[in-house]
PDB file of N, CA, C, O and CB in Angstrom:
ATOM      1  N   MET A   1      11.876  38.312 -17.047  1.00  0.00           N
ATOM      2  CA  MET A   1      10.400  37.254 -17.083  1.00  0.00           C
ATOM      3  C   MET A   1       9.770  37.886 -18.482  1.00  0.00           C
ATOM      4  O   MET A   1       9.663  39.082 -18.751  1.00  0.00           O
ATOM      5  CB  MET A   1       9.027  37.501 -15.416  1.00  0.00           C
ATOM      6  N   MET A   2       9.367  36.708 -19.329  1.00  0.00           N
ATOM      7  CA  MET A   2       8.678  36.987 -20.352  1.00  0.00           C
ATOM      8  C   MET A   2       7.553  36.388 -20.421  1.00  0.00           C
ATOM      9  O   MET A   2       7.553  35.177 -20.204  1.00  0.00           O
ATOM     10  CB  MET A   2       9.262  36.825 -21.319  1.00  0.00           C
ATOM     11  N   LEU A   3       6.301  37.061 -20.737  1.00  0.00           N
ATOM     12  CA  LEU A   3       4.738  36.953 -20.296  1.00  0.00           C
ATOM     13  C   LEU A   3       4.089  36.537 -21.716  1.00  0.00           C
ATOM     14  O   LEU A   3       3.619  37.523 -22.286  1.00  0.00           O
ATOM     15  CB  LEU A   3       4.004  38.579 -19.616  1.00  0.00           C
ATOM     16  N   HIS A   4       3.954  35.429 -22.375  1.00  0.00           N
ATOM     17  CA  HIS A   4       3.184  35.728 -23.756  1.00  0.00           C
ATOM     18  C   HIS A   4       1.461  34.989 -23.347  1.00  0.00           C
ATOM     19  O   HIS A   4       0.980  33.891 -23.067  1.00  0.00           O
ATOM     20  CB  HIS A   4       4.201  34.726 -25.392  1.00  0.00           C
ATOM     21  N   THR A   5       1.081  36.204 -23.513  1.00  0.00           N
ATOM     22  CA  THR A   5      -0.574  36.505 -22.946  1.00  0.00           C
ATOM     23  C   THR A   5      -1.387  37.255 -23.909  1.00  0.00           C
ATOM     24  O   THR A   5      -1.003  38.209 -24.587  1.00  0.00           O
ATOM     25  CB  THR A   5      -0.657  37.467 -21.523  1.00  0.00           C
ATOM     26  N   ILE A   6      -2.866  36.575 -23.893  1.00  0.00           N
ATOM     27  CA  ILE A   6      -3.608  37.877 -24.402  1.00  0.00           C
ATOM     28  C   ILE A   6      -4.136  38.633 -23.303  1.00  0.00           C
ATOM     29  O   ILE A   6      -4.869  39.605 -23.489  1.00  0.00           O
ATOM     30  CB  ILE A   6      -4.802  37.575 -25.359  1.00  0.00           C
ATOM     31  N   MET A   7      -3.922  38.380 -22.591  1.00  0.00           N
ATOM     32  CA  MET A   7      -4.591  39.206 -21.517  1.00  0.00           C
ATOM     33  C   MET A   7      -3.585  40.499 -21.610  1.00  0.00           C
ATOM     34  O   MET A   7      -2.384  40.449 -21.878  1.00  0.00           O
ATOM     35  CB  MET A   7      -4.661  38.382 -19.868  1.00  0.00           C
ATOM     36  N   PRO A   8      -4.578  41.993 -21.244  1.00  0.00           N
ATOM     37  CA  PRO A   8      -3.748  43.301 -20.759  1.00  0.00           C
ATOM     38  C   PRO A   8      -2.741  42.754 -19.786  1.00  0.00           C
ATOM     39  O   PRO A   8      -2.600  41.648 -19.263  1.00  0.00           O
ATOM     40  CB  PRO A   8      -4.717  44.528 -19.978  1.00  0.00           C
ATOM     41  N   LEU A   9      -2.201  43.696 -19.727  1.00  0.00           N
ATOM     42  CA  LEU A   9      -1.138  43.795 -18.668  1.00  0.00           C
ATOM     43  C   LEU A   9      -1.642  44.607 -17.409  1.00  0.00           C
ATOM     44  O   LEU A   9      -1.139  44.531 -16.288  1.00  0.00           O
ATOM     45  CB  LEU A   9       0.167  44.502 -19.279  1.00  0.00           C
ATOM     46  N   ASP A  10      -2.277  45.074 -17.624  1.00  0.00           N
ATOM     47  CA  ASP A  10      -3.348  45.463 -15.996  1.00  0.00           C
ATOM     48  C   ASP A  10      -3.430  44.375 -15.319  1.00  0.00           C
ATOM     49  O   ASP A  10      -3.004  44.040 -14.213  1.00  0.00           O
ATOM     50  CB  ASP A  10      -5.097  45.926 -16.136  1.00  0.00           C
ATOM     51  N   ALA A  11      -4.056  43.843 -16.155  1.00  0.00           N
ATOM     52  CA  ALA A  11      -5.081  42.245 -15.402  1.00  0.00           C
ATOM     53  C   ALA A  11      -3.859  42.034 -14.922  1.00  0.00           C
ATOM     54  O   ALA A  11      -3.602  42.493 -13.809  1.00  0.00           O
ATOM     55  CB  ALA A  11      -5.968  40.628 -16.499  1.00  0.00           C
ATOM     56  N   VAL A  12      -2.731  41.215 -15.735  1.00  0.00           N
ATOM     57  CA  VAL A  12      -1.717  40.616 -15.048  1.00  0.00           C
ATOM     58  C   VAL A  12      -1.023  41.319 -14.011  1.00  0.00           C
ATOM     59  O   VAL A  12      -0.550  40.595 -13.135  1.00  0.00           O
ATOM     60  CB  VAL A  12      -0.873  40.232 -15.876  1.00  0.00           C
ATOM     61  N   TRP A  13      -0.908  42.122 -13.937  1.00  0.00           N
ATOM     62  CA  TRP A  13      -0.096  42.763 -12.706  1.00  0.00           C
ATOM     63  C   TRP A  13      -0.795  43.511 -11.955  1.00  0.00           C
ATOM     64  O   TRP A  13      -0.246  44.456 -11.390  1.00  0.00           O
ATOM     65  CB  TRP A  13       0.999  43.580 -13.029  1.00  0.00           C
ATOM     66  N   GLU A  14      -1.944  43.297 -11.808  1.00  0.00           N
ATOM     67  CA  GLU A  14      -2.897  44.310 -11.013  1.00  0.00           C
ATOM     68  C   GLU A  14      -2.807  43.819  -9.285  1.00  0.00           C
ATOM     69  O   GLU A  14      -3.093  44.528  -8.321  1.00  0.00           O
ATOM     70  CB  GLU A  14      -4.736  44.151 -11.715  1.00  0.00           C
ATOM     71  N   GLU A  15      -2.387  42.590  -9.267  1.00  0.00           N
ATOM     72  CA  GLU A  15      -2.037  42.477  -7.521  1.00  0.00           C
ATOM     73  C   GLU A  15      -0.195  42.204  -7.237  1.00  0.00           C
ATOM     74  O   GLU A  15       0.353  41.610  -6.308  1.00  0.00           O
ATOM     75  CB  GLU A  15      -3.093  40.745  -6.748  1.00  0.00           C
ATOM     76  N   GLY A  16       0.384  42.873  -8.393  1.00  0.00           N
ATOM     77  CA  GLY A  16       1.623  42.784  -8.154  1.00  0.00           C
ATOM     78  C   GLY A  16       2.051  43.952  -7.490  1.00  0.00           C
ATOM     79  O   GLY A  16       2.975  43.859  -6.683  1.00  0.00           O
ATOM     80  N   PHE A  17       1.363  45.343  -7.775  1.00  0.00           N
ATOM     81  CA  PHE A  17       1.947  46.253  -7.157  1.00  0.00           C
ATOM     82  C   PHE A  17       0.979  46.926  -5.930  1.00  0.00           C
ATOM     83  O   PHE A  17       0.690  48.119  -5.838  1.00  0.00           O
ATOM     84  CB  PHE A  17       2.394  47.173  -8.212  1.00  0.00           C
ATOM     85  N   THR A  18       0.632  46.024  -5.172  1.00  0.00           N
ATOM     86  CA  THR A  18      -0.555  46.894  -3.824  1.00  0.00           C
ATOM     87  C   THR A  18       0.986  46.513  -3.320  1.00  0.00           C
ATOM     88  O   THR A  18       1.733  45.691  -3.852  1.00  0.00           O
ATOM     89  CB  THR A  18      -2.616  46.036  -2.812  1.00  0.00           C
ATOM     90  N   PRO A  19       1.274  47.383  -2.080  1.00  0.00           N
ATOM     91  CA  PRO A  19       2.428  47.215  -0.860  1.00  0.00           C
ATOM     92  C   PRO A  19       1.540  46.805  -0.599  1.00  0.00           C
ATOM     93  O   PRO A  19       0.425  47.089  -1.037  1.00  0.00           O
ATOM     94  CB  PRO A  19       3.296  48.149   0.056  1.00  0.00           C
ATOM     95  N   VAL A  20       2.041  45.476   0.745  1.00  0.00           N
ATOM     96  CA  VAL A  20       2.094  45.244   1.821  1.00  0.00           C
ATOM     97  C   VAL A  20       3.040  45.668   3.102  1.00  0.00           C
ATOM     98  O   VAL A  20       4.265  45.638   3.214  1.00  0.00           O
ATOM     99  CB  VAL A  20       2.051  44.328   1.599  1.00  0.00           C
ATOM    100  N   GLN A  21       1.986  46.086   4.052  1.00  0.00           N
ATOM    101  CA  GLN A  21       2.351  46.433   5.321  1.00  0.00           C
ATOM    102  C   GLN A  21       3.236  45.352   5.746  1.00  0.00           C
ATOM    103  O   GLN A  21       2.641  44.279   5.854  1.00  0.00           O
ATOM    104  CB  GLN A  21       1.194  46.652   6.221  1.00  0.00           C
ATOM    105  N   THR A  22       4.437  45.319   6.010  1.00  0.00           N
ATOM    106  CA  THR A  22       4.859  44.397   7.422  1.00  0.00           C
ATOM    107  C   THR A  22       5.848  45.214   8.236  1.00  0.00           C
ATOM    108  O   THR A  22       6.326  46.261   7.799  1.00  0.00           O
ATOM    109  CB  THR A  22       5.672  42.818   7.052  1.00  0.00           C
ATOM    110  N   ALA A  23       6.143  44.712   9.429  1.00  0.00           N
ATOM    111  CA  ALA A  23       7.048  45.030  10.764  1.00  0.00           C
ATOM    112  C   ALA A  23       8.060  43.970  10.952  1.00  0.00           C
ATOM    113  O   ALA A  23       7.762  42.776  10.916  1.00  0.00           O
ATOM    114  CB  ALA A  23       6.155  45.097  12.167  1.00  0.00           C
ATOM    115  N   GLU A  24       9.062  44.340  11.121  1.00  0.00           N
ATOM    116  CA  GLU A  24      10.364  43.616  11.783  1.00  0.00           C
ATOM    117  C   GLU A  24      10.396  43.204  13.361  1.00  0.00           C
ATOM    118  O   GLU A  24      10.357  43.913  14.366  1.00  0.00           O
ATOM    119  CB  GLU A  24      11.593  44.612  11.606  1.00  0.00           C
ATOM    120  N   VAL A  25      10.455  42.241  13.251  1.00  0.00           N
ATOM    121  CA  VAL A  25      10.038  41.449  14.719  1.00  0.00           C
ATOM    122  C   VAL A  25      11.205  40.844  15.356  1.00  0.00           C
ATOM    123  O   VAL A  25      11.833  40.152  14.555  1.00  0.00           O
ATOM    124  CB  VAL A  25       8.947  40.172  14.522  1.00  0.00           C
ATOM    125  N   ARG A  26      11.640  40.870  16.377  1.00  0.00           N
ATOM    126  CA  ARG A  26      12.786  39.928  16.879  1.00  0.00           C
ATOM    127  C   ARG A  26      12.148  38.969  17.963  1.00  0.00           C
ATOM    128  O   ARG A  26      11.574  39.307  18.998  1.00  0.00           O
ATOM    129  CB  ARG A  26      14.098  40.823  17.568  1.00  0.00           C
ATOM    130  N   LEU A  27      12.369  37.759  17.510  1.00  0.00           N
ATOM    131  CA  LEU A  27      11.512  36.472  18.399  1.00  0.00           C
ATOM    132  C   LEU A  27      12.331  35.605  18.404  1.00  0.00           C
ATOM    133  O   LEU A  27      12.639  35.004  17.376  1.00  0.00           O
ATOM    134  CB  LEU A  27      10.138  35.783  17.855  1.00  0.00           C
ATOM    135  N   GLN A  28      12.911  35.336  19.695  1.00  0.00           N
ATOM    136  CA  GLN A  28      14.097  34.026  19.975  1.00  0.00           C
ATOM    137  C   GLN A  28      15.078  34.574  19.429  1.00  0.00           C
ATOM    138  O   GLN A  28      15.486  33.712  18.651  1.00  0.00           O
ATOM    139  CB  GLN A  28      13.914  32.448  19.302  1.00  0.00           C
ATOM    140  N   GLY A  29      15.621  35.319  19.350  1.00  0.00           N
ATOM    141  CA  GLY A  29      16.800  36.184  18.751  1.00  0.00           C
ATOM    142  C   GLY A  29      16.362  35.909  17.468  1.00  0.00           C
ATOM    143  O   GLY A  29      17.289  35.240  17.009  1.00  0.00           O
ATOM    144  N   VAL A  30      15.485  36.017  16.571  1.00  0.00           N
ATOM    145  CA  VAL A  30      15.573  35.906  15.289  1.00  0.00           C
ATOM    146  C   VAL A  30      14.881  37.151  14.932  1.00  0.00           C
ATOM    147  O   VAL A  30      13.743  37.478  15.268  1.00  0.00           O
ATOM    148  CB  VAL A  30      15.043  34.636  14.734  1.00  0.00           C
ATOM    149  N   LEU A  31      15.570  37.691  14.334  1.00  0.00           N
ATOM    150  CA  LEU A  31      14.545  39.048  13.684  1.00  0.00           C
ATOM    151  C   LEU A  31      13.966  38.585  12.087  1.00  0.00           C
ATOM    152  O   LEU A  31      14.644  38.073  11.197  1.00  0.00           O
ATOM    153  CB  LEU A  31      15.713  40.802  13.443  1.00  0.00           C
ATOM    154  N   MET A  32      12.864  38.853  12.054  1.00  0.00           N
ATOM    155  CA  MET A  32      11.983  38.498  11.065  1.00  0.00           C
ATOM    156  C   MET A  32      11.801  39.733  10.362  1.00  0.00           C
ATOM    157  O   MET A  32      12.368  40.768  10.714  1.00  0.00           O
ATOM    158  CB  MET A  32      10.722  37.885  11.555  1.00  0.00           C
ATOM    159  N   GLU A  33      10.791  39.634   9.075  1.00  0.00           N
ATOM    160  CA  GLU A  33       9.781  40.606   8.685  1.00  0.00           C
ATOM    161  C   GLU A  33       8.856  39.566   8.703  1.00  0.00           C
ATOM    162  O   GLU A  33       8.970  38.411   8.293  1.00  0.00           O
ATOM    163  CB  GLU A  33       9.933  41.500   7.317  1.00  0.00           C
ATOM    164  N   VAL A  34       7.739  40.255   9.343  1.00  0.00           N
ATOM    165  CA  VAL A  34       6.136  39.784   9.460  1.00  0.00           C
ATOM    166  C   VAL A  34       4.929  40.410   8.753  1.00  0.00           C
ATOM    167  O   VAL A  34       5.073  41.628   8.642  1.00  0.00           O
ATOM    168  CB  VAL A  34       5.726  39.922  10.826  1.00  0.00           C
ATOM    169  N   LYS A  35       4.022  40.041   8.348  1.00  0.00           N
ATOM    170  CA  LYS A  35       2.623  40.854   8.095  1.00  0.00           C
ATOM    171  C   LYS A  35       2.071  40.098   8.961  1.00  0.00           C
ATOM    172  O   LYS A  35       2.091  38.883   9.152  1.00  0.00           O
ATOM    173  CB  LYS A  35       1.829  40.937   6.606  1.00  0.00           C
ATOM    174  N   PRO A  36       1.262  41.504   9.776  1.00  0.00           N
ATOM    175  CA  PRO A  36      -0.146  41.790  10.534  1.00  0.00           C
ATOM    176  C   PRO A  36      -0.871  40.857  10.329  1.00  0.00           C
ATOM    177  O   PRO A  36      -0.772  40.761   9.106  1.00  0.00           O
ATOM    178  CB  PRO A  36      -0.933  42.946  10.188  1.00  0.00           C
ATOM    179  N   LEU A  37      -1.642  39.969  10.688  1.00  0.00           N
ATOM    180  CA  LEU A  37      -3.370  39.573  10.287  1.00  0.00           C
ATOM    181  C   LEU A  37      -3.559  40.078  11.064  1.00  0.00           C
ATOM    182  O   LEU A  37      -3.010  41.178  11.002  1.00  0.00           O
ATOM    183  CB  LEU A  37      -4.188  38.249  10.192  1.00  0.00           C
ATOM    184  N   ASP A  38      -4.365  39.860  12.348  1.00  0.00           N
ATOM    185  CA  ASP A  38      -5.314  40.701  12.973  1.00  0.00           C
ATOM    186  C   ASP A  38      -4.395  40.691  14.758  1.00  0.00           C
ATOM    187  O   ASP A  38      -3.250  40.279  14.946  1.00  0.00           O
ATOM    188  CB  ASP A  38      -7.228  39.863  12.808  1.00  0.00           C
ATOM    189  N   ALA A  39      -5.242  41.209  15.711  1.00  0.00           N
ATOM    190  CA  ALA A  39      -4.924  41.402  17.173  1.00  0.00           C
ATOM    191  C   ALA A  39      -4.321  40.610  17.397  1.00  0.00           C
ATOM    192  O   ALA A  39      -5.021  39.628  17.641  1.00  0.00           O
ATOM    193  CB  ALA A  39      -5.770  41.467  18.097  1.00  0.00           C
ATOM    194  N   GLY A  40      -2.358  40.223  17.545  1.00  0.00           N
ATOM    195  CA  GLY A  40      -2.237  39.459  18.341  1.00  0.00           C
ATOM    196  C   GLY A  40      -1.438  38.356  17.563  1.00  0.00           C
ATOM    197  O   GLY A  40      -0.700  37.485  18.024  1.00  0.00           O
ATOM    198  N   ARG A  41      -1.760  38.605  16.339  1.00  0.00           N
ATOM    199  CA  ARG A  41      -0.691  37.335  15.570  1.00  0.00           C
ATOM    200  C   ARG A  41      -0.189  37.896  13.680  1.00  0.00           C
ATOM    201  O   ARG A  41      -0.708  38.770  12.986  1.00  0.00           O
ATOM    202  CB  ARG A  41      -2.006  35.358  15.433  1.00  0.00           C
ATOM    203  N   ALA A  42       0.809  37.097  13.411  1.00  0.00           N
ATOM    204  CA  ALA A  42       1.449  37.719  12.254  1.00  0.00           C
ATOM    205  C   ALA A  42       1.826  36.674  11.716  1.00  0.00           C
ATOM    206  O   ALA A  42       2.129  35.635  12.303  1.00  0.00           O
ATOM    207  CB  ALA A  42       2.509  38.691  12.414  1.00  0.00           C
ATOM    208  N   GLU A  43       1.836  36.894  10.417  1.00  0.00           N
ATOM    209  CA  GLU A  43       2.679  35.892   9.301  1.00  0.00           C
ATOM    210  C   GLU A  43       4.012  36.001   8.988  1.00  0.00           C
ATOM    211  O   GLU A  43       4.462  37.136   8.831  1.00  0.00           O
ATOM    212  CB  GLU A  43       2.183  35.976   8.004  1.00  0.00           C
ATOM    213  N   ILE A  44       4.763  35.009   8.860  1.00  0.00           N
ATOM    214  CA  ILE A  44       6.511  35.583   8.864  1.00  0.00           C
ATOM    215  C   ILE A  44       6.517  35.225   7.100  1.00  0.00           C
ATOM    216  O   ILE A  44       6.106  34.262   6.453  1.00  0.00           O
ATOM    217  CB  ILE A  44       8.090  34.306  10.187  1.00  0.00           C
ATOM    218  N   VAL A  45       7.321  36.744   6.657  1.00  0.00           N
ATOM    219  CA  VAL A  45       7.362  36.535   5.493  1.00  0.00           C
ATOM    220  C   VAL A  45       8.988  36.504   5.120  1.00  0.00           C
ATOM    221  O   VAL A  45       9.240  36.387   3.921  1.00  0.00           O
ATOM    222  CB  VAL A  45       6.482  37.526   4.836  1.00  0.00           C
ATOM    223  N   ARG A  46      10.006  36.591   5.956  1.00  0.00           N
ATOM    224  CA  ARG A  46      11.117  36.243   5.597  1.00  0.00           C
ATOM    225  C   ARG A  46      11.992  36.772   6.650  1.00  0.00           C
ATOM    226  O   ARG A  46      11.851  37.839   7.248  1.00  0.00           O
ATOM    227  CB  ARG A  46      11.378  36.625   4.303  1.00  0.00           C
ATOM    228  N   LEU A  47      13.336  35.489   6.870  1.00  0.00           N
ATOM    229  CA  LEU A  47      14.249  36.024   8.367  1.00  0.00           C
ATOM    230  C   LEU A  47      14.703  36.809   7.513  1.00  0.00           C
ATOM    231  O   LEU A  47      14.848  36.722   6.293  1.00  0.00           O
ATOM    232  CB  LEU A  47      15.473  35.052   9.404  1.00  0.00           C
ATOM    233  N   LEU A  48      15.130  38.358   8.990  1.00  0.00           N
ATOM    234  CA  LEU A  48      16.397  38.548   8.242  1.00  0.00           C
ATOM    235  C   LEU A  48      17.727  38.403   8.955  1.00  0.00           C
ATOM    236  O   LEU A  48      18.751  38.915   8.500  1.00  0.00           O
ATOM    237  CB  LEU A  48      16.382  39.840   7.686  1.00  0.00           C
ATOM    238  N   ASP A  49      17.704  37.763   9.974  1.00  0.00           N
ATOM    239  CA  ASP A  49      18.903  38.396  11.036  1.00  0.00           C
ATOM    240  C   ASP A  49      18.882  37.236  11.981  1.00  0.00           C
ATOM    241  O   ASP A  49      18.550  37.406  13.154  1.00  0.00           O
ATOM    242  CB  ASP A  49      18.529  40.055  11.932  1.00  0.00           C
ATOM    243  N   CYS A  50      19.292  35.826  11.421  1.00  0.00           N
ATOM    244  CA  CYS A  50      19.618  34.994  13.071  1.00  0.00           C
ATOM    245  C   CYS A  50      20.574  33.600  12.447  1.00  0.00           C
ATOM    246  O   CYS A  50      20.923  33.398  11.284  1.00  0.00           O
ATOM    247  CB  CYS A  50      17.643  34.237  14.147  1.00  0.00           C
ATOM    248  N   PRO A  51      20.767  32.976  13.366  1.00  0.00           N
ATOM    249  CA  PRO A  51      21.779  31.853  13.101  1.00  0.00           C
ATOM    250  C   PRO A  51      21.327  30.888  11.998  1.00  0.00           C
ATOM    251  O   PRO A  51      20.175  30.509  11.789  1.00  0.00           O
ATOM    252  CB  PRO A  51      22.027  31.018  14.411  1.00  0.00           C
ATOM    253  N   LEU A  52      22.449  30.557  11.327  1.00  0.00           N
ATOM    254  CA  LEU A  52      22.104  29.609   9.805  1.00  0.00           C
ATOM    255  C   LEU A  52      20.855  28.611  10.674  1.00  0.00           C
ATOM    256  O   LEU A  52      19.778  28.490  10.089  1.00  0.00           O
ATOM    257  CB  LEU A  52      23.948  28.327   8.962  1.00  0.00           C
ATOM    258  N   GLU A  53      21.003  28.000  11.885  1.00  0.00           N
ATOM    259  CA  GLU A  53      20.435  26.625  11.858  1.00  0.00           C
ATOM    260  C   GLU A  53      18.991  26.847  11.980  1.00  0.00           C
ATOM    261  O   GLU A  53      18.193  25.911  12.018  1.00  0.00           O
ATOM    262  CB  GLU A  53      20.988  25.661  13.009  1.00  0.00           C
ATOM    263  N   SER A  54      18.574  28.350  12.053  1.00  0.00           N
ATOM    264  CA  SER A  54      17.308  29.108  12.356  1.00  0.00           C
ATOM    265  C   SER A  54      16.398  29.014  11.101  1.00  0.00           C
ATOM    266  O   SER A  54      15.179  29.157  11.191  1.00  0.00           O
ATOM    267  CB  SER A  54      17.618  30.677  12.736  1.00  0.00           C
ATOM    268  N   TYR A  55      16.955  28.800  10.072  1.00  0.00           N
ATOM    269  CA  TYR A  55      16.349  28.621   8.542  1.00  0.00           C
ATOM    270  C   TYR A  55      15.754  27.091   8.760  1.00  0.00           C
ATOM    271  O   TYR A  55      14.582  26.951   8.409  1.00  0.00           O
ATOM    272  CB  TYR A  55      17.715  28.740   7.078  1.00  0.00           C
ATOM    273  N   LEU A  56      16.382  26.005   9.262  1.00  0.00           N
ATOM    274  CA  LEU A  56      15.826  24.833   9.524  1.00  0.00           C
ATOM    275  C   LEU A  56      14.740  24.515  10.355  1.00  0.00           C
ATOM    276  O   LEU A  56      14.127  23.488  10.065  1.00  0.00           O
ATOM    277  CB  LEU A  56      16.617  24.236   9.863  1.00  0.00           C
ATOM    278  N   ASN A  57      14.410  25.091  11.208  1.00  0.00           N
ATOM    279  CA  ASN A  57      13.130  25.154  12.270  1.00  0.00           C
ATOM    280  C   ASN A  57      12.422  25.464  11.867  1.00  0.00           C
ATOM    281  O   ASN A  57      12.306  26.663  11.617  1.00  0.00           O
ATOM    282  CB  ASN A  57      12.992  25.761  13.296  1.00  0.00           C
ATOM    283  N   PRO A  58      11.193  24.254  11.448  1.00  0.00           N
ATOM    284  CA  PRO A  58      10.073  24.633  10.999  1.00  0.00           C
ATOM    285  C   PRO A  58       9.201  26.159  11.805  1.00  0.00           C
ATOM    286  O   PRO A  58       8.293  26.704  11.177  1.00  0.00           O
ATOM    287  CB  PRO A  58       9.333  23.269  11.112  1.00  0.00           C
ATOM    288  N   ALA A  59       9.559  26.611  12.991  1.00  0.00           N
ATOM    289  CA  ALA A  59       8.661  27.452  13.848  1.00  0.00           C
ATOM    290  C   ALA A  59       8.681  28.495  12.851  1.00  0.00           C
ATOM    291  O   ALA A  59       7.680  29.146  12.551  1.00  0.00           O
ATOM    292  CB  ALA A  59       9.150  27.879  15.430  1.00  0.00           C
ATOM    293  N   PHE A  60      10.128  28.693  12.201  1.00  0.00           N
ATOM    294  CA  PHE A  60      10.344  30.083  11.629  1.00  0.00           C
ATOM    295  C   PHE A  60      10.219  29.979  10.262  1.00  0.00           C
ATOM    296  O   PHE A  60      10.800  30.897   9.683  1.00  0.00           O
ATOM    297  CB  PHE A  60      11.676  30.716  11.955  1.00  0.00           C
ATOM    298  N   ALA A  61       9.794  29.368   9.702  1.00  0.00           N
ATOM    299  CA  ALA A  61       9.252  28.909   8.243  1.00  0.00           C
ATOM    300  C   ALA A  61       8.189  30.152   7.863  1.00  0.00           C
ATOM    301  O   ALA A  61       7.430  30.688   8.670  1.00  0.00           O
ATOM    302  CB  ALA A  61       8.361  27.191   8.297  1.00  0.00           C
ATOM    303  N   PRO A  62       8.322  30.493   6.388  1.00  0.00           N
ATOM    304  CA  PRO A  62       7.836  31.475   5.899  1.00  0.00           C
ATOM    305  C   PRO A  62       5.958  30.915   6.021  1.00  0.00           C
ATOM    306  O   PRO A  62       5.410  29.823   6.169  1.00  0.00           O
ATOM    307  CB  PRO A  62       8.666  31.767   4.322  1.00  0.00           C
ATOM    308  N   GLY A  63       5.581  32.022   5.899  1.00  0.00           N
ATOM    309  CA  GLY A  63       4.081  31.475   6.204  1.00  0.00           C
ATOM    310  C   GLY A  63       3.431  31.392   7.313  1.00  0.00           C
ATOM    311  O   GLY A  63       2.241  31.626   7.524  1.00  0.00           O
ATOM    312  N   GLN A  64       4.630  30.889   8.353  1.00  0.00           N
ATOM    313  CA  GLN A  64       3.830  30.486   9.715  1.00  0.00           C
ATOM    314  C   GLN A  64       3.052  31.657  10.433  1.00  0.00           C
ATOM    315  O   GLN A  64       3.069  32.821  10.031  1.00  0.00           O
ATOM    316  CB  GLN A  64       4.893  29.907  10.830  1.00  0.00           C
ATOM    317  N   VAL A  65       2.493  31.292  11.338  1.00  0.00           N
ATOM    318  CA  VAL A  65       1.873  32.394  12.008  1.00  0.00           C
ATOM    319  C   VAL A  65       2.506  32.262  13.577  1.00  0.00           C
ATOM    320  O   VAL A  65       2.701  31.256  14.259  1.00  0.00           O
ATOM    321  CB  VAL A  65       0.118  32.277  11.900  1.00  0.00           C
ATOM    322  N   ILE A  66       2.747  33.706  13.868  1.00  0.00           N
ATOM    323  CA  ILE A  66       2.850  33.841  15.055  1.00  0.00           C
ATOM    324  C   ILE A  66       2.306  34.651  15.928  1.00  0.00           C
ATOM    325  O   ILE A  66       1.642  35.545  15.403  1.00  0.00           O
ATOM    326  CB  ILE A  66       3.694  33.907  15.165  1.00  0.00           C
ATOM    327  N   ARG A  67       2.357  34.665  17.344  1.00  0.00           N
ATOM    328  CA  ARG A  67       1.626  35.410  18.195  1.00  0.00           C
ATOM    329  C   ARG A  67       2.785  36.636  18.122  1.00  0.00           C
ATOM    330  O   ARG A  67       4.014  36.569  18.151  1.00  0.00           O
ATOM    331  CB  ARG A  67       1.223  34.627  19.744  1.00  0.00           C
ATOM    332  N   TYR A  68       1.861  37.791  18.015  1.00  0.00           N
ATOM    333  CA  TYR A  68       2.553  39.271  17.731  1.00  0.00           C
ATOM    334  C   TYR A  68       1.846  40.140  18.297  1.00  0.00           C
ATOM    335  O   TYR A  68       0.637  40.250  18.093  1.00  0.00           O
ATOM    336  CB  TYR A  68       2.697  39.754  16.302  1.00  0.00           C
ATOM    337  N   ILE A  69       2.513  40.866  19.081  1.00  0.00           N
ATOM    338  CA  ILE A  69       1.879  42.467  19.940  1.00  0.00           C
ATOM    339  C   ILE A  69       2.916  43.686  19.398  1.00  0.00           C
ATOM    340  O   ILE A  69       4.028  44.014  19.812  1.00  0.00           O
ATOM    341  CB  ILE A  69       2.074  42.399  22.140  1.00  0.00           C
ATOM    342  N   PRO A  70       2.108  44.208  18.323  1.00  0.00           N
ATOM    343  CA  PRO A  70       3.043  45.597  18.213  1.00  0.00           C
ATOM    344  C   PRO A  70       3.177  46.426  19.403  1.00  0.00           C
ATOM    345  O   PRO A  70       2.271  46.708  20.187  1.00  0.00           O
ATOM    346  CB  PRO A  70       2.484  46.594  17.163  1.00  0.00           C
ATOM    347  N   THR A  71       4.416  46.796  19.463  1.00  0.00           N
ATOM    348  CA  THR A  71       4.968  47.744  20.234  1.00  0.00           C
ATOM    349  C   THR A  71       5.130  49.266  19.441  1.00  0.00           C
ATOM    350  O   THR A  71       5.626  49.315  18.316  1.00  0.00           O
ATOM    351  CB  THR A  71       6.315  47.132  20.699  1.00  0.00           C
ATOM    352  N   LEU A  72       4.640  50.538  20.178  1.00  0.00           N
ATOM    353  CA  LEU A  72       5.017  51.681  19.636  1.00  0.00           C
ATOM    354  C   LEU A  72       6.477  52.337  19.905  1.00  0.00           C
ATOM    355  O   LEU A  72       6.780  53.405  19.374  1.00  0.00           O
ATOM    356  CB  LEU A  72       4.055  52.496  20.011  1.00  0.00           C
TER     357      LEU A  72
END
C-alpha cells in the first residue's frame, strides 16, 4: 500500500499498532474470534471454523454483538 500524504507517519499509523484483545468462542458449532465489550457481550471479529452456510447467516456476520460469558 502506498500513501501520499503530508501527515507524519506516526499520526497515520498511531491506531494501527494497538493490539486488540480477542478470544476464541464456539457458539452453535461455529468457532469464531470475538472482541469482548463488557459483561456478557462480545463483538464478532471473524469466523474461524464453521460450515460454509454459516458465512451467509447474518447472526454470525463480523460486527454483530453476541452474548458471551468468558470461561477460565
